[in-house]
C-alpha positions in Angstrom: 164.8 128.9 147.2 166.7 127.0 144.3 163.3 126.1 142.4 161.0 128.6 143.1 157.7 126.6 144.6 156.9 128.4 147.6 154.6 131.2 145.8 153.0 128.1 143.4 151.5 127.0 146.2 149.9 128.8 149.5 149.2 127.6 152.7 145.7 125.7 152.7 143.3 125.0 155.3 145.2 122.4 156.9 148.6 124.5 157.2 146.1 127.4 158.7 144.7 124.9 161.2 148.1 123.9 162.6 150.5 126.9 162.4 153.3 125.9 164.5 154.8 123.2 166.5 152.9 123.9 169.5 149.7 123.3 167.9 151.2 120.3 166.1 152.3 118.9 169.3 149.0 119.2 171.5 147.5 117.3 168.4 149.8 114.4 168.7 149.8 114.3 172.3 146.1 113.6 172.5 145.9 111.6 169.2 149.2 109.7 169.1 151.1 109.9 172.4 153.0 107.0 171.1 154.6 109.4 168.6 155.8 111.8 171.1 156.9 108.7 173.1 159.3 107.6 169.9 160.7 111.1 169.5 161.6 110.9 172.9 163.4 107.5 172.5 165.4 108.7 169.5 166.3 112.0 171.2 168.3 110.1 173.7 170.0 108.0 171.2 171.1 110.8 169.3 172.4 112.4 172.8 174.0 109.4 173.6 176.2 109.3 170.6 176.7 112.8 169.7 176.7 114.1 173.0 174.7 116.5 175.3 175.8 119.5 173.6 173.8 118.7 170.9 170.3 119.5 172.6 170.2 123.0 171.2 170.6 121.8 167.7 167.7 118.8 168.2 165.0 121.0 169.4 164.2 122.9 166.5 164.2 119.6 164.4 162.3 118.3 166.3 159.6 121.1 166.2 159.9 120.7 162.1 159.5 116.9 162.2 156.2 117.0 164.5 154.7 119.6 162.4 155.2 118.2 159.3 154.0 114.9 160.8 150.6 116.5 162.5 149.9 118.4 159.2 150.1 115.3 157.2 147.9 113.5 159.8 145.6 116.2 159.9 145.2 116.4 156.0 145.1 112.8 155.0 145.8 110.6 157.9 143.7 109.8 161.0 143.7 113.5 162.7 141.4 114.4 159.8 138.6 113.8 157.6 140.3 112.6 154.2 142.1 109.5 155.1 144.6 107.9 152.8 145.4 104.4 153.5 149.1 104.8 152.4 150.2 108.4 152.5 149.3 109.2 156.3 151.2 109.7 159.5 152.1 106.3 159.8 154.1 106.8 156.4 156.4 108.7 158.2 157.1 106.6 161.3 157.6 103.8 158.6 160.3 105.8 157.1 161.7 107.7 160.1 161.5 104.7 162.4 161.9 101.2 160.5 164.0 102.2 157.6 166.1 105.0 158.9 166.5 103.2 162.3 167.8 100.4 159.8 170.5 102.5 158.3 171.4 103.7 161.8 171.8 100.0 163.0 173.5 98.4 160.0 175.8 101.9 159.0 176.3 103.3 162.5 175.8 106.9 163.6 179.6 107.9 162.5 178.6 107.1 158.6 177.2 110.5 158.2 177.0 113.7 160.3 174.2 114.8 162.6 172.8 117.2 160.4 172.0 114.4 157.9 170.5 112.1 160.1 168.3 115.1 161.0 167.4 116.0 157.4 166.7 112.3 156.8 163.8 112.5 159.5 162.8 115.7 158.3 162.6 114.2 154.6 160.4 111.3 156.2 158.0 113.9 158.1 157.4 116.1 155.1 157.9 114.6 151.4 154.2 113.7 151.5 152.9 116.3 152.8 150.6 117.0 149.8 148.9 114.4 148.1 145.9 116.4 145.8 147.6 119.2 144.1 145.9 120.0 140.9 148.5 121.7 139.4 151.7 120.1 137.7 155.1 122.1 137.6 157.4 122.4 134.7 160.1 119.6 134.6 159.9 115.8 136.1 159.0 117.2 139.4 156.0 116.0 140.7 152.8 118.6 141.7 152.5 117.1 145.2 156.6 117.1 145.1 156.6 120.8 144.4 153.6 121.4 146.8 155.4 119.5 149.7 158.6 121.3 149.3 156.8 124.8 149.6 155.3 124.0 152.5 158.6 122.3 154.3 160.2 125.5 153.6 157.5 127.1 155.5 157.6 124.9 158.4 161.2 125.3 158.6 160.8 129.2 158.9 158.3 128.6 161.4 160.3 126.6 163.4 163.2 129.2 164.1 165.3 128.1 160.9 166.7 130.9 158.4 166.8 130.8 154.7 170.4 132.2 155.3 172.1 130.9 158.0 170.4 127.4 157.3 170.6 127.6 153.7 172.3 123.9 153.2 168.9 122.5 155.4 166.7 124.3 153.0 168.1 123.6 149.7 168.6 119.8 151.2 164.8 119.3 151.8 164.0 120.8 148.3 166.4 118.7 146.5 165.5 115.5 148.7 161.7 116.1 148.0 161.8 116.9 144.6 164.3 113.4 144.1 161.3 111.3 145.7 159.2 112.0 142.8 158.5 108.2 141.5 157.4 106.9 138.3 158.2 106.9 134.5 159.4 110.4 133.4 161.2 112.3 130.7 164.8 112.4 131.8 167.0 115.2 130.8 170.4 114.6 130.0 173.2 116.8 131.3 174.7 117.3 127.4 172.0 117.3 125.2 168.5 118.7 124.6 167.2 114.8 123.8 165.3 113.2 126.4 165.5 109.6 127.3 162.8 107.5 129.1 163.9 107.3 132.5 162.2 105.6 135.5 161.9 104.9 139.6 163.2 107.5 141.9 163.9 110.9 140.1 167.0 111.8 142.7 169.5 109.6 140.4 168.3 111.9 137.7 168.2 115.2 139.2 171.7 116.0 138.1 171.0 116.6 134.5 167.6 118.6 135.0 169.6 120.8 137.2 171.9 121.3 134.1 169.1 123.0 132.2 167.1 124.2 135.3 169.5 125.8 137.1 172.9 125.8 135.1 175.6 127.1 137.8 174.3 124.6 140.2 177.8 123.1 139.9 179.1 125.9 141.5 177.2 125.6 144.8 178.6 122.7 147.1 175.6 122.9 149.1 173.4 121.5 146.1 176.1 118.6 145.4 175.9 117.3 149.1 171.9 117.6 149.1 172.1 115.6 145.5 174.1 112.9 147.2 172.2 112.5 150.2 169.0 113.0 148.1 169.8 109.4 146.8 169.6 108.0 150.0 166.2 109.6 150.8 164.7 107.9 147.7 165.7 104.4 148.7 164.6 105.0 152.3 161.2 106.1 150.5 161.0 102.9 148.7 162.8 100.4 151.0 159.6 98.5 151.1 160.7 96.4 148.2 163.2 95.3 150.5 161.3 95.0 153.6 160.1 91.7 155.0 157.7 90.4 152.7 154.8 90.7 154.8 155.6 94.5 155.1 155.9 94.7 151.2 152.7 93.1 150.7 150.7 95.1 153.3 152.3 98.4 151.5 151.0 96.8 148.2 147.6 96.4 149.7 147.2 100.0 151.1 148.4 101.7 147.9 145.8 99.5 145.9 143.2 100.5 148.5 144.2 104.4 147.8 144.4 104.0 144.6 141.3 103.1 144.3 140.2 105.7 146.8 141.3 108.3 144.9 139.9 106.9 141.4 136.8 107.1 143.0 136.1 103.5 143.0 134.4 101.2 145.3 135.6 98.6 146.3 132.7 97.0 146.6 131.6 97.9 142.8 132.6 95.3 139.9 134.5 97.8 138.2 137.3 97.6 141.0 138.2 94.6 140.1 140.3 94.5 136.9 142.2 97.3 138.1 143.2 95.8 141.6 144.3 92.8 139.8 146.4 94.4 137.4 148.0 96.4 140.4 148.8 93.5 142.7 150.3 91.8 139.6 151.5 94.0 137.1 151.8 96.8 138.3 153.8 95.3 141.6 156.2 93.4 139.2 157.0 96.5 137.2 157.4 98.7 140.4 159.7 95.6 141.9 161.6 94.3 138.9 161.5 97.5 136.3 161.4 101.1 138.2 162.4 100.4 141.6 166.4 100.4 141.8 168.7 101.8 144.4 170.1 105.1 144.2 172.7 105.3 146.9 175.4 102.9 148.2 174.4 103.2 151.3 170.7 101.8 150.5 171.9 98.9 148.4 174.1 98.0 151.3 171.4 98.0 154.0 168.3 96.9 151.9 169.6 95.0 148.9 169.6 91.7 150.5 165.8 92.1 151.4 165.1 92.8 148.0 166.7 89.6 146.9 165.0 87.7 149.1 161.8 89.1 148.2 162.4 88.9 144.3 160.8 85.1 144.0 158.2 85.4 146.2 156.8 89.0 144.4 157.0 86.8 141.2 155.2 83.9 142.6 152.5 85.3 144.5 151.4 87.5 141.2 151.4 84.6 139.1 149.4 82.5 141.8 146.9 85.5 141.6 146.8 85.6 137.8 146.0 81.9 138.2 143.3 82.4 140.7 141.0 84.6 138.3 142.4 83.0 135.1 138.8 81.5 134.4 136.7 83.7 135.9 136.9 87.9 136.4 137.4 89.1 139.8 133.7 90.2 141.2 135.2 93.3 142.6 138.5 94.8 144.1 137.8 93.4 147.5 138.0 89.5 146.0 140.9 90.7 144.5 142.4 91.9 148.2 141.0 88.9 149.6 142.9 86.8 147.4 146.4 88.8 147.7 145.9 88.7 151.5 145.7 84.9 151.6 148.5 84.1 149.0 151.1 86.9 150.2 150.4 85.2 154.1 149.2 88.9 155.4 
C-alpha cells in the first residue's frame, strides 16, 4: 500500500504455522477459551447497538483480530517458546478489552462509526506482531512496526478483505501501526528540511513525515481519516500512564523484565541491578512526564484524569526506590523489582 513495507518483511515461521483464521481459532480455543468468550461478548454488544445487519461486517474483522492475536501469542506469548512478558497476547486484551472498552463507555458507540471501532480492535491485535526485527526502515517508523504492518496487510488479505475495495482499512492499519512507534526520534517538519527532536508516539508527527515521504497524501481523504484515528490508537497503546496506579506499576514491571530478557541479562545477576533501578526510576519518570502526551482529544478525555491522579505516585515511588538503594547498590535486578513491587503496592 502507501508505505511499501510488505516485500521487506516476508512471512516467518509463526506466520506459516498459523496461515489462516481457522488455525488461529483452533489454537486459541484450545489454549485460551476465555478469549473466544470475550470476543463473543463484544460481538453481542456491537450487534445490540448497531443492529443485526452488521453481522457480515463483523465476521472478517473477528477473523483478522483472532489471527493477529494468535500469531503474537505463538511468536512472543504463551503459545510459543519465545515468551515476552509484556508483548504477548495479554497486551492485545489490555488494549482491546480494558482500554477500548473504557472508550466505549466514556464516549459511547455513537462517537465513532462502526468501522472505526473495528479498526481500533484490529490495531490492538496487530500493532505489536513483530518484536525481534533486526533491520530498520528509512524514516522514523520502527523496524518492528514496519514488519507488523507488512504482516497485518497479509492478515487482511487472508481474511477476505480486498486491497482495492477495502483500501481505507489497509491504509488505516498502516498509519495506526506506524503511529504507534514510540520513543525519541527526529521529527520531519511539514515545511522544512530541518529536523526537530520529538518524542512519545509518532502518530502526532506523521503528517510532517508524510509530506516528505508521500508528498501528495493530502489529496487522499482515506489517509487523512487514518491519521485522525491513529492519534486515538496511540493513546490506547500508551494508556498505561492513565490506568489505575496498580496497572501502571504492573506494566512497568513487565516492561522492565522484558527489557532485561531482551538485553540478555539475568535478573539474578549483579549486572541487572543498575539497569533495573534506572528503568524503574528515571525511565518511568521520563516516560510519564516527558515522552507521554495525549495525541487525541478523545484519548485525553477518557484517560486524562487518570494520568493526573497517577503523577504524584510516580514521583513518590521513584524517589522512594532511589532512597532504598542510595547507600548500597542493588544486588541484582530482582532486588530492585522486589523493592518496586513493595513500594508500589503490587
